[in-house]
KOLVOLO-161695 format. One record per atom (N, C-alpha, C): residue number from 1; atom name; x, y, z. Coordinates in steps of 0.1 Angstrom, whole numbers, plus 5000, padded with zeros to 4 digits. Last residue first. Layout:
// KOLVOLO-161695
NUM,CA,X,Y,Z
...
This chain:
// KOLVOLO-161695
272,N,9109,4287,6581
272,CA,9114,4278,6591
272,C,9103,4267,6592
271,N,9093,4305,6566
271,CA,9100,4294,6560
271,C,9105,4285,6571
270,N,9086,4327,6586
270,CA,9073,4318,6575
270,C,9076,4304,6572
269,N,9110,4336,6591
269,CA,9104,4326,6603
269,C,9094,4320,6597
268,N,9116,4349,6571
268,CA,9124,4336,6574
268,C,9116,4328,6588
267,N,9098,4364,6568
267,CA,9101,4360,6556
267,C,9106,4343,6561
266,N,9104,4382,6592
266,CA,9093,4376,6591
266,C,9093,4366,6581
265,N,9129,4391,6585
265,CA,9130,4380,6595
265,C,9117,4374,6594
264,N,9123,4410,6563
264,CA,9133,4397,6558
264,C,9130,4387,6570
263,N,9108,4426,6570
263,CA,9104,4422,6562
263,C,9112,4407,6561
262,N,9128,4438,6593
262,CA,9115,4429,6596
262,C,9110,4425,6587
261,N,9147,4448,6573
261,CA,9151,4438,6584
261,C,9134,4432,6587
260,N,9128,4469,6562
260,CA,9136,4456,6553
260,C,9139,4446,6565
259,N,9126,4486,6585
259,CA,9111,4478,6578
259,C,9117,4469,6571
258,N,9147,4498,6593
258,CA,9141,4486,6601
258,C,9133,4477,6591
257,N,9162,4517,6583
257,CA,9161,4506,6577
257,C,9156,4494,6584
256,N,9149,4540,6598
256,CA,9145,4541,6583
256,C,9154,4527,6578
255,N,9158,4533,6626
255,CA,9145,4532,6622
255,C,9140,4534,6605
254,N,9186,4538,6625
254,CA,9179,4524,6623
254,C,9166,4521,6620
253,N,9189,4565,6616
253,CA,9194,4557,6610
253,C,9185,4540,6609
252,N,9180,4574,6646
252,CA,9170,4577,6634
252,C,9177,4566,6620
251,N,9194,4561,6662
251,CA,9179,4556,6668
251,C,9173,4559,6651
250,N,9218,4575,6655
250,CA,9218,4560,6655
250,C,9205,4558,6657
249,N,9211,4603,6665
249,CA,9211,4597,6650
249,C,9214,4581,6645
248,N,9211,4596,6689
248,CA,9198,4603,6684
248,C,9199,4600,6669
247,N,9234,4592,6697
247,CA,9223,4579,6697
247,C,9212,4583,6693
246,N,9257,4605,6675
246,CA,9249,4605,6684
246,C,9240,4593,6685
245,N,9293,4612,6667
245,CA,9281,4606,6665
245,C,9272,4605,6678
244,N,9312,4633,6645
244,CA,9305,4634,6655
244,C,9295,4625,6658
243,N,9341,4620,6628
243,CA,9322,4621,6628
243,C,9319,4624,6642
242,N,9372,4630,6614
242,CA,9363,4627,6624
242,C,9347,4631,6625
241,N,9382,4615,6584
241,CA,9376,4626,6589
241,C,9367,4621,6602
240,N,9392,4591,6577
240,CA,9397,4598,6582
240,C,9393,4613,6588
239,N,9366,4565,6578
239,CA,9371,4577,6573
239,C,9382,4585,6581
238,N,9350,4550,6594
238,CA,9359,4545,6586
238,C,9371,4552,6577
237,N,9327,4542,6607
237,CA,9340,4548,6614
237,C,9354,4545,6606
236,N,9297,4552,6603
236,CA,9304,4543,6595
236,C,9316,4555,6602
235,N,9260,4542,6614
235,CA,9273,4549,6613
235,C,9282,4545,6609
234,N,9245,4519,6617
234,CA,9238,4531,6614
234,C,9247,4543,6614
233,N,9238,4491,6599
233,CA,9248,4499,6602
233,C,9246,4513,6601
232,N,9220,4464,6619
232,CA,9219,4479,6608
232,C,9230,4487,6610
231,N,9226,4430,6615
231,CA,9233,4444,6625
231,C,9226,4458,6613
230,N,9216,4399,6625
230,CA,9215,4412,6619
230,C,9219,4423,6625
229,N,9214,4364,6636
229,CA,9217,4376,6637
229,C,9220,4389,6631
228,N,9202,4334,6646
228,CA,9210,4343,6638
228,C,9209,4360,6644
227,N,9205,4302,6661
227,CA,9207,4315,6661
227,C,9207,4324,6648
226,N,9193,4279,6677
226,CA,9198,4282,6668
226,C,9198,4296,6664
225,N,9204,4267,6711
225,CA,9191,4274,6704
225,C,9202,4279,6691
224,N,9216,4255,6734
224,CA,9209,4251,6722
224,C,9205,4258,6711
223,N,9226,4271,6752
223,CA,9215,4262,6755
223,C,9210,4252,6745
222,N,9250,4282,6744
222,CA,9251,4271,6754
222,C,9237,4265,6759
221,N,9237,4299,6724
221,CA,9243,4287,6721
221,C,9246,4277,6732
220,N,9227,4316,6741
220,CA,9216,4310,6733
220,C,9226,4296,6729
219,N,9253,4328,6756
219,CA,9242,4318,6758
219,C,9229,4308,6754
218,N,9259,4340,6727
218,CA,9271,4328,6737
218,C,9260,4319,6744
217,N,9241,4359,6723
217,CA,9243,4348,6714
217,C,9252,4334,6720
216,N,9244,4375,6746
216,CA,9232,4369,6744
216,C,9236,4357,6733
215,N,9269,4384,6745
215,CA,9268,4374,6756
215,C,9250,4368,6754
214,N,9268,4396,6716
214,CA,9275,4386,6717
214,C,9272,4376,6728
213,N,9244,4418,6717
213,CA,9243,4408,6710
213,C,9253,4398,6715
212,N,9262,4455,6724
212,CA,9253,4441,6730
212,C,9258,4429,6718
211,N,9277,4473,6711
211,CA,9275,4469,6726
211,C,9266,4460,6729
210,N,9293,4471,6681
210,CA,9284,4473,6688
210,C,9285,4470,6706
209,N,9309,4472,6649
209,CA,9310,4471,6663
209,C,9297,4476,6671
208,N,9318,4453,6612
208,CA,9306,4463,6626
208,C,9312,4458,6641
207,N,9339,4437,6610
207,CA,9331,4447,6601
207,C,9324,4457,6603
206,N,9373,4426,6621
206,CA,9359,4435,6623
206,C,9352,4439,6611
205,N,9399,4419,6622
205,CA,9387,4410,6610
205,C,9373,4417,6615
204,N,9417,4435,6631
204,CA,9415,4423,6634
204,C,9404,4414,6631
203,N,9410,4459,6616
203,CA,9422,4453,6615
203,C,9423,4440,6619
202,N,9388,4468,6629
202,CA,9386,4463,6615
202,C,9400,4456,6611
201,N,9400,4480,6647
201,CA,9389,4466,6651
201,C,9386,4461,6638
200,N,9415,4496,6643
200,CA,9422,4487,6647
200,C,9413,4472,6651
199,N,9404,4516,6634
199,CA,9409,4510,6625
199,C,9414,4497,6632
198,N,9385,4521,6660
198,CA,9379,4515,6648
198,C,9386,4511,6637
197,N,9406,4531,6674
197,CA,9396,4519,6677
197,C,9388,4515,6667
196,N,9413,4555,6659
196,CA,9422,4543,6662
196,C,9419,4530,6668
195,N,9386,4572,6666
195,CA,9391,4568,6650
195,C,9402,4556,6653
194,N,9371,4553,6691
194,CA,9376,4564,6686
194,C,9381,4561,6671
193,N,9335,4544,6698
193,CA,9352,4538,6694
193,C,9356,4555,6686
192,N,9313,4554,6718
192,CA,9315,4550,6705
192,C,9328,4550,6705
191,N,9309,4546,6754
191,CA,9313,4553,6744
191,C,9315,4548,6729
190,N,9299,4528,6771
190,CA,9288,4532,6763
190,C,9296,4543,6752
189,N,9313,4493,6754
189,CA,9302,4509,6758
189,C,9304,4514,6772
188,N,9318,4467,6756
188,CA,9312,4469,6768
188,C,9306,4486,6764
187,N,9318,4453,6722
187,CA,9324,4456,6733
187,C,9313,4464,6745
186,N,9319,4427,6696
186,CA,9311,4435,6706
186,C,9321,4443,6718
185,N,9318,4429,6663
185,CA,9330,4429,6676
185,C,9320,4429,6686
184,N,9311,4405,6637
184,CA,9306,4418,6644
184,C,9314,4416,6656
183,N,9317,4403,6600
183,CA,9321,4399,6616
183,C,9317,4410,6624
182,N,9291,4397,6575
182,CA,9305,4405,6584
182,C,9304,4396,6596
181,N,9273,4408,6544
181,CA,9278,4400,6555
181,C,9290,4403,6561
180,N,9244,4428,6533
180,CA,9261,4429,6534
180,C,9261,4414,6543
179,N,9212,4429,6513
179,CA,9226,4423,6523
179,C,9236,4422,6523
178,N,9189,4446,6498
178,CA,9204,4445,6496
178,C,9208,4442,6510
177,N,9163,4427,6487
177,CA,9170,4435,6500
177,C,9182,4431,6499
176,N,9146,4411,6468
176,CA,9153,4424,6465
176,C,9157,4434,6473
175,N,9135,4389,6475
175,CA,9125,4401,6477
175,C,9135,4415,6476
174,N,9153,4370,6468
174,CA,9137,4371,6464
174,C,9133,4384,6467
173,N,9176,4377,6484
173,CA,9176,4380,6467
173,C,9162,4381,6461
172,N,9165,4374,6510
172,CA,9168,4388,6509
172,C,9169,4389,6488
171,N,9163,4343,6509
171,CA,9149,4353,6511
171,C,9151,4367,6502
170,N,9193,4336,6507
170,CA,9183,4337,6492
170,C,9168,4344,6493
169,N,9203,4350,6529
169,CA,9207,4354,6515
169,C,9196,4354,6502
168,N,9186,4334,6546
168,CA,9185,4350,6548
168,C,9188,4352,6534
167,N,9194,4308,6540
167,CA,9178,4310,6539
167,C,9178,4322,6536
166,N,9221,4310,6551
166,CA,9219,4306,6539
166,C,9204,4311,6531
165,N,9214,4316,6576
165,CA,9224,4323,6571
165,C,9221,4321,6556
164,N,9204,4291,6584
164,CA,9198,4304,6584
164,C,9201,4314,6583
163,N,9225,4273,6576
163,CA,9214,4270,6574
163,C,9203,4286,6573
162,N,9245,4283,6599
162,CA,9245,4284,6586
162,C,9236,4285,6577
161,N,9239,4300,6628
161,CA,9237,4293,6620
161,C,9236,4293,6609
160,N,9267,4316,6644
160,CA,9257,4318,6640
160,C,9249,4307,6627
159,N,9285,4294,6658
159,CA,9278,4304,6667
159,C,9261,4312,6661
158,N,9303,4274,6652
158,CA,9289,4279,6643
158,C,9283,4288,6653
157,N,9323,4274,6670
157,CA,9326,4269,6654
157,C,9317,4277,6650
156,N,9322,4269,6699
156,CA,9312,4284,6692
156,C,9321,4283,6676
155,N,9312,4250,6723
155,CA,9317,4250,6711
155,C,9309,4262,6700
154,N,9309,4250,6758
154,CA,9303,4248,6745
154,C,9309,4251,6736
153,N,9317,4238,6783
153,CA,9325,4244,6776
153,C,9320,4240,6761
152,N,9298,4226,6801
152,CA,9307,4237,6806
152,C,9311,4244,6795
151,N,9263,4226,6782
151,CA,9277,4220,6786
151,C,9291,4232,6792
150,N,9234,4237,6801
150,CA,9245,4237,6791
150,C,9256,4233,6796
149,N,9217,4235,6820
149,CA,9218,4249,6810
149,C,9228,4246,6804
148,N,9222,4214,6833
148,CA,9210,4218,6834
148,C,9206,4225,6824
147,N,9249,4220,6845
147,CA,9245,4213,6836
147,C,9232,4214,6827
146,N,9260,4252,6849
146,CA,9250,4241,6854
146,C,9248,4234,6847
145,N,9293,4259,6864
145,CA,9282,4257,6855
145,C,9274,4246,6859
144,N,9306,4286,6881
144,CA,9299,4275,6883
144,C,9289,4272,6874
143,N,9320,4314,6858
143,CA,9313,4308,6872
143,C,9311,4294,6874
142,N,9310,4327,6826
142,CA,9320,4327,6840
142,C,9315,4321,6852
141,N,9295,4333,6807
141,CA,9296,4321,6813
141,C,9307,4316,6823
140,N,9299,4356,6797
140,CA,9287,4354,6802
140,C,9282,4341,6809
139,N,9328,4373,6810
139,CA,9320,4365,6802
139,C,9309,4361,6806
138,N,9341,4406,6805
138,CA,9332,4395,6815
138,C,9327,4386,6804
137,N,9345,4426,6789
137,CA,9354,4426,6798
137,C,9352,4410,6807
136,N,9342,4418,6752
136,CA,9336,4424,6765
136,C,9345,4419,6778
135,N,9349,4408,6731
135,CA,9362,4417,6736
135,C,9353,4425,6745
134,N,9344,4387,6708
134,CA,9341,4390,6720
134,C,9351,4394,6727
133,N,9333,4387,6674
133,CA,9347,4389,6681
133,C,9344,4396,6698
132,N,9317,4366,6651
132,CA,9318,4375,6660
132,C,9333,4376,6670
131,N,9298,4353,6621
131,CA,9309,4354,6632
131,C,9309,4367,6641
130,N,9280,4368,6605
130,CA,9283,4353,6599
130,C,9291,4349,6615
129,N,9252,4389,6605
129,CA,9267,4386,6611
129,C,9268,4370,6606
128,N,9246,4407,6578
128,CA,9242,4394,6585
128,C,9257,4391,6590
127,N,9237,4442,6573
127,CA,9246,4432,6579
127,C,9248,4420,6586
126,N,9222,4468,6560
126,CA,9218,4455,6567
126,C,9230,4445,6565
125,N,9227,4501,6555
125,CA,9229,4488,6548
125,C,9224,4476,6563
124,N,9230,4527,6566
124,CA,9218,4518,6564
124,C,9216,4507,6558
123,N,9258,4535,6551
123,CA,9249,4538,6562
123,C,9233,4534,6561
122,N,9279,4510,6537
122,CA,9269,4523,6539
122,C,9261,4523,6549
121,N,9306,4495,6535
121,CA,9296,4494,6535
121,C,9290,4510,6537
120,N,9329,4491,6523
120,CA,9323,4485,6515
120,C,9308,4490,6516
119,N,9351,4493,6545
119,CA,9350,4507,6533
119,C,9337,4505,6524
118,N,9335,4485,6579
118,CA,9340,4480,6563
118,C,9339,4490,6550
117,N,9327,4492,6600
117,CA,9343,4496,6599
117,C,9347,4489,6581
116,N,9293,4506,6612
116,CA,9301,4502,6603
116,C,9321,4501,6599
115,N,9282,4501,6646
115,CA,9289,4509,6636
115,C,9299,4501,6624
114,N,9249,4490,6647
114,CA,9260,4488,6648
114,C,9270,4501,6640
113,N,9220,4476,6664
113,CA,9225,4488,6656
113,C,9241,4490,6656
112,N,9206,4440,6661
112,CA,9215,4456,6664
112,C,9216,4468,6654
111,N,9187,4413,6667
111,CA,9190,4428,6656
111,C,9197,4437,6669
110,N,9182,4379,6666
110,CA,9189,4390,6671
110,C,9191,4402,6664
109,N,9162,4350,6675
109,CA,9165,4362,6655
109,C,9174,4375,6668
108,N,9164,4316,6679
108,CA,9168,4328,6683
108,C,9172,4342,6671
107,N,9148,4286,6681
107,CA,9157,4299,6673
107,C,9153,4313,6675
106,N,9133,4274,6701
106,CA,9144,4268,6693
106,C,9151,4277,6684
105,N,9117,4280,6734
105,CA,9122,4285,6719
105,C,9135,4278,6713
104,N,9106,4270,6757
104,CA,9109,4264,6746
104,C,9111,4267,6733
103,N,9109,4285,6781
103,CA,9097,4283,6771
103,C,9097,4276,6759
102,N,9139,4282,6783
102,CA,9130,4275,6793
102,C,9116,4270,6788
101,N,9149,4303,6766
101,CA,9153,4286,6763
101,C,9140,4278,6770
100,N,9140,4323,6775
100,CA,9134,4317,6761
100,C,9136,4305,6760
99,N,9152,4326,6795
99,CA,9142,4323,6800
99,C,9132,4316,6785
98,N,9182,4329,6785
98,CA,9178,4317,6795
98,C,9161,4314,6795
97,N,9174,4354,6776
97,CA,9174,4343,6768
97,C,9174,4328,6774
96,N,9168,4369,6800
96,CA,9156,4366,6789
96,C,9160,4355,6781
95,N,9198,4370,6809
95,CA,9187,4364,6815
95,C,9173,4361,6805
94,N,9218,4383,6800
94,CA,9216,4373,6792
94,C,9206,4363,6801
93,N,9222,4405,6821
93,CA,9222,4407,6803
93,C,9210,4395,6799
92,N,9228,4389,6843
92,CA,9212,4400,6844
92,C,9210,4401,6825
91,N,9251,4379,6838
91,CA,9233,4373,6841
91,C,9220,4374,6839
90,N,9264,4403,6835
90,CA,9261,4389,6824
90,C,9251,4384,6827
89,N,9251,4430,6852
89,CA,9259,4417,6852
89,C,9253,4411,6835
88,N,9246,4463,6846
88,CA,9238,4448,6848
88,C,9251,4440,6843
87,N,9247,4488,6838
87,CA,9257,4484,6850
87,C,9249,4469,6853
86,N,9249,4495,6811
86,CA,9237,4500,6821
86,C,9242,4496,6838
85,N,9267,4480,6797
85,CA,9273,4496,6800
85,C,9259,4499,6809
84,N,9255,4458,6789
84,CA,9266,4458,6805
84,C,9267,4472,6807
83,N,9221,4462,6787
83,CA,9233,4464,6783
83,C,9244,4461,6796
82,N,9189,4445,6778
82,CA,9200,4449,6786
82,C,9214,4446,6784
81,N,9167,4455,6752
81,CA,9174,4445,6757
81,C,9181,4451,6770
80,N,9132,4459,6736
80,CA,9143,4465,6744
80,C,9151,4453,6752
79,N,9111,4435,6732
79,CA,9111,4454,6726
79,C,9124,4458,6737
78,N,9113,4404,6725
78,CA,9119,4412,6735
78,C,9122,4429,6729
77,N,9086,4385,6714
77,CA,9097,4393,6711
77,C,9104,4401,6722
76,N,9082,4351,6706
76,CA,9082,4359,6715
76,C,9091,4371,6713
75,N,9056,4334,6687
75,CA,9068,4346,6686
75,C,9064,4349,6699
74,N,9039,4312,6665
74,CA,9042,4315,6676
74,C,9054,4324,6681
73,N,9038,4315,6631
73,CA,9049,4309,6641
73,C,9044,4314,6655
72,N,9032,4327,6608
72,CA,9025,4316,6610
72,C,9030,4309,6620
71,N,9045,4352,6608
71,CA,9050,4344,6595
71,C,9041,4328,6602
70,N,9032,4356,6640
70,CA,9045,4360,6626
70,C,9050,4350,6622
69,N,9015,4359,6669
69,CA,9019,4354,6657
69,C,9028,4360,6646
68,N,9029,4366,6703
68,CA,9019,4365,6692
68,C,9025,4356,6682
67,N,9042,4391,6727
67,CA,9038,4377,6723
67,C,9025,4374,6710
66,N,9066,4410,6738
66,CA,9054,4410,6731
66,C,9050,4395,6723
65,N,9079,4424,6766
65,CA,9078,4414,6759
65,C,9064,4411,6750
64,N,9093,4458,6771
64,CA,9081,4448,6771
64,C,9085,4436,6766
63,N,9107,4482,6766
63,CA,9111,4472,6777
63,C,9097,4465,6780
62,N,9115,4497,6745
62,CA,9104,4500,6749
62,C,9105,4493,6761
61,N,9146,4519,6738
61,CA,9142,4501,6740
61,C,9130,4503,6748
60,N,9149,4547,6732
60,CA,9151,4535,6718
60,C,9147,4518,6722
59,N,9171,4548,6759
59,CA,9162,4555,6748
59,C,9159,4544,6737
58,N,9175,4523,6783
58,CA,9184,4532,6774
58,C,9171,4533,6761
57,N,9166,4508,6799
57,CA,9171,4524,6810
57,C,9173,4530,6792
56,N,9151,4481,6814
56,CA,9156,4485,6805
56,C,9159,4501,6802
55,N,9153,4459,6841
55,CA,9144,4469,6834
55,C,9152,4477,6828
54,N,9152,4427,6846
54,CA,9158,4439,6854
54,C,9149,4448,6843
53,N,9131,4401,6863
53,CA,9138,4405,6851
53,C,9143,4420,6852
52,N,9124,4389,6884
52,CA,9137,4382,6884
52,C,9139,4393,6868
51,N,9090,4390,6876
51,CA,9096,4382,6883
51,C,9112,4379,6878
50,N,9074,4413,6852
50,CA,9080,4399,6854
50,C,9091,4399,6867
49,N,9069,4440,6856
49,CA,9059,4430,6859
49,C,9065,4415,6860
48,N,9086,4454,6841
48,CA,9085,4458,6856
48,C,9074,4446,6859
47,N,9083,4448,6813
47,CA,9097,4440,6821
47,C,9092,4445,6835
46,N,9051,4439,6803
46,CA,9061,4447,6805
46,C,9074,4444,6819
45,N,9035,4421,6783
45,CA,9042,4420,6794
45,C,9055,4429,6798
44,N,9010,4418,6757
44,CA,9022,4423,6759
44,C,9027,4422,6777
43,N,9001,4399,6728
43,CA,8997,4399,6744
43,C,9014,4406,6750
42,N,8985,4400,6697
42,CA,8995,4403,6707
42,C,8992,4404,6723
41,N,8975,4390,6671
41,CA,8974,4382,6685
41,C,8983,4386,6694
40,N,9009,4393,6654
40,CA,8995,4390,6652
40,C,8992,4386,6671
39,N,9037,4414,6645
39,CA,9029,4406,6655
39,C,9017,4407,6656
38,N,9044,4436,6630
38,CA,9041,4425,6619
38,C,9036,4413,6633
37,N,9049,4458,6647
37,CA,9036,4456,6642
37,C,9037,4444,6631
36,N,9075,4453,6659
36,CA,9064,4448,6668
36,C,9053,4449,6657
35,N,9094,4464,6642
35,CA,9088,4448,6641
35,C,9076,4446,6648
34,N,9097,4488,6653
34,CA,9090,4489,6644
34,C,9081,4475,6641
33,N,9122,4489,6669
33,CA,9110,4487,6675
33,C,9098,4483,6666
32,N,9145,4497,6666
32,CA,9138,4488,6655
32,C,9130,4482,6663
31,N,9160,4514,6683
31,CA,9153,4518,6671
31,C,9148,4510,6660
30,N,9183,4492,6693
30,CA,9178,4507,6695
30,C,9174,4506,6678
29,N,9170,4455,6687
29,CA,9182,4466,6689
29,C,9176,4478,6687
28,N,9155,4429,6696
28,CA,9151,4440,6692
28,C,9165,4451,6695
27,N,9150,4393,6693
27,CA,9155,4403,6706
27,C,9157,4414,6693
26,N,9126,4369,6694
26,CA,9132,4377,6685
26,C,9137,4390,6695
25,N,9120,4330,6694
25,CA,9123,4346,6695
25,C,9132,4356,6692
24,N,9098,4305,6683
24,CA,9108,4317,6679
24,C,9108,4327,6686
23,N,9079,4297,6697
23,CA,9092,4284,6691
23,C,9102,4295,6687
22,N,9057,4298,6725
22,CA,9066,4306,6711
22,C,9077,4292,6708
21,N,9027,4285,6732
21,CA,9039,4285,6736
21,C,9049,4288,6721
20,N,8999,4304,6741
20,CA,9003,4298,6729
20,C,9019,4297,6735
19,N,8989,4324,6760
19,CA,8977,4311,6754
19,C,8990,4302,6746
18,N,9001,4339,6790
18,CA,9001,4339,6777
18,C,8998,4321,6771
17,N,9007,4335,6814
17,CA,9004,4350,6809
17,C,8999,4350,6795
16,N,9020,4318,6824
16,CA,9006,4316,6831
16,C,8996,4329,6827
15,N,9041,4317,6812
15,CA,9035,4308,6806
15,C,9018,4310,6813
14,N,9056,4338,6833
14,CA,9054,4340,6819
14,C,9041,4333,6815
13,N,9058,4320,6854
13,CA,9049,4336,6851
13,C,9046,4340,6841
12,N,9075,4301,6844
12,CA,9063,4297,6852
12,C,9053,4308,6849
11,N,9097,4317,6839
11,CA,9093,4307,6827
11,C,9079,4308,6831
10,N,9105,4326,6866
10,CA,9100,4335,6858
10,C,9091,4330,6848
9,N,9111,4301,6878
9,CA,9100,4311,6880
9,C,9094,4321,6873
8,N,9132,4293,6859
8,CA,9121,4283,6860
8,C,9108,4294,6867
7,N,9156,4311,6864
7,CA,9143,4308,6853
7,C,9134,4302,6854
6,N,9154,4308,6893
6,CA,9151,4319,6890
6,C,9144,4318,6874
5,N,9166,4284,6891
5,CA,9154,4280,6902
5,C,9148,4297,6894
4,N,9194,4286,6881
4,CA,9183,4280,6872
4,C,9166,4276,6881
3,N,9203,4303,6898
3,CA,9199,4308,6883
3,C,9189,4298,6882
2,N,9189,4298,6931
2,CA,9198,4296,6922
2,C,9194,4302,6906
1,N,9177,4324,6955
1,CA,9176,4315,6946
1,C,9188,4316,6938
């Protein structure tokens, strides 16, 4: 099957299992599953049930779609994403975003756990992503372009929607939630960065680094979706003292910061 036909087949299956058409999509990063609790009238579909869907293999990713309402809007939430380092190709990683678009989703909210490289950042900070640097070894739009999915050469001058960023800053101020802003660097992983890599990535303009998000955002923009993304700073790579980072520590830091992120995203969805 061609990609377009796979997307239509999967979207058709999902439509048969849900009552309302979602307008907002949410992708949860490592340790951020607590946002699920804010969704009302839930319908769950596990990835293993969905035609053409990969299955998440990473600890901290539940591996299911959750449909329901949040902030008075119909939403679709991915509890667990797919990563390049798991062995999936870019088409597989970004396939759920294509399906979101086919379901009628207009706004995409993306979250992740990231390593901080800005010396002003602290562990547990929330960083609104204003731009990204793509250092993945493969591009999600590589190959023949299907004009039904988007233009051959999509503009990335505003990958992250400025109006949504302004809304987030305004609401965060009202809610007394401290937020940072910065540039996210996407790498393939699964190793955490070396001290020299952290210094280099900060030198080229990065404030945080992670192993996801960028491919999903590129495909979302290819499809004309409006994107907002946020990182939880779960570790710091800016000191001269080597620090051993574990995935378990990343998950723990993300879980502590998750309620603030969830509250902000809920407020944004309500405001849209």
